[in-house]
C-alpha positions as CSV (number, residue, x, y, z in Angstrom):
1,M,87.6,-31.3,102.3
2,R,87.5,-31.2,98.5
3,K,89.5,-34.5,98.3
4,I,86.9,-36.2,100.5
5,T,84.1,-35.0,98.2
6,I,85.9,-36.2,95.1
7,I,86.6,-39.5,96.6
8,A,83.0,-40.0,97.8
9,A,81.6,-39.0,94.4
10,T,84.0,-41.4,92.6
11,A,83.1,-44.3,94.9
12,A,79.4,-43.6,94.4
13,L,79.8,-43.6,90.6
14,L,81.8,-46.9,90.7
15,A,79.2,-48.5,92.9
16,A,76.4,-47.4,90.5
17,A,78.3,-48.6,87.5
18,A,78.9,-52.1,89.0
19,T,75.1,-52.4,89.8
20,A,74.1,-51.0,86.4
21,H,76.0,-53.7,84.5
22,A,74.9,-56.7,86.5
23,G,74.4,-58.9,83.5
24,S,77.1,-57.3,81.3
25,F,80.0,-58.3,83.4
26,G,79.1,-62.0,83.4
27,R,77.5,-61.9,86.9
28,P,74.1,-63.6,86.6
29,C,71.0,-62.0,88.1
30,T,69.9,-65.4,89.4
31,T,71.4,-68.8,90.0
32,A,68.0,-70.5,89.7
33,P,67.5,-73.1,86.9
34,Q,66.1,-71.8,83.7
35,T,62.9,-73.9,84.3
36,N,62.0,-71.4,87.1
37,W,62.4,-68.3,84.9
38,L,59.5,-66.2,83.7
39,S,58.9,-65.8,80.0
40,L,60.1,-62.7,78.3
41,E,56.4,-61.6,77.9
42,Q,55.9,-62.0,81.7
43,L,59.1,-60.0,82.4
44,Q,57.9,-57.3,80.1
45,A,54.5,-57.1,81.8
46,K,56.1,-56.8,85.2
47,V,58.4,-53.9,84.0
48,E,55.5,-52.2,82.2
49,A,53.4,-52.4,85.4
50,Q,56.1,-50.2,87.0
51,G,55.7,-47.5,84.3
52,Y,58.3,-48.4,81.7
53,K,57.6,-48.8,78.0
54,V,59.5,-51.9,76.7
55,Q,61.1,-51.5,73.3
56,K,63.2,-54.7,73.2
57,A,63.8,-57.6,75.6
58,K,66.3,-60.5,75.7
59,L,67.8,-62.9,78.1
60,K,71.6,-62.8,78.5
61,N,73.9,-64.2,81.3
62,A,70.9,-65.4,83.4
63,C,69.6,-61.8,83.3
64,G,66.7,-60.2,81.6
65,E,67.8,-57.2,79.6
66,L,65.0,-54.8,78.7
67,Y,65.5,-51.7,76.7
68,T,62.8,-49.3,77.8
69,I,61.5,-45.7,78.0
70,D,60.9,-44.4,81.5
71,K,58.1,-42.1,82.7
72,S,60.1,-39.0,81.8
73,G,60.7,-40.2,78.3
74,S,64.4,-41.2,78.8
75,R,65.9,-44.4,77.5
76,V,66.8,-46.9,80.2
77,E,68.4,-50.3,79.9
78,L,67.1,-52.5,82.8
79,F,68.6,-55.7,84.2
80,V,65.9,-57.9,85.6
81,D,65.9,-61.1,87.7
82,P,64.2,-63.6,85.4
83,T,62.7,-65.5,88.3
84,S,60.8,-62.6,89.9
85,G,60.9,-59.7,87.4
86,Q,62.6,-57.6,90.0
87,I,64.8,-54.8,88.6
88,V,68.4,-55.4,89.8
89,G,70.2,-52.7,87.9
90,Q,69.8,-50.1,85.2
91,L,71.9,-48.2,82.8
């Protein structure tokens, strides 16, 4: 029983890590052409509307990377689809 719990916990952590680093491992958040992307200011506005305070933002590997503070005051790095502003992962 303990082995099953350990295996399940490890699998969950690996899945979360893979999602969290969407842009960091070279996997783009979108395959849409750059002409369809929102500006950094628009991405920031969409994220701030969800309750985050953006400290820094950049585009990397077809992904918006926003360094933020969440509602509880914790630092969170968000990976955002640059075409929609949808959060696709966080660290």
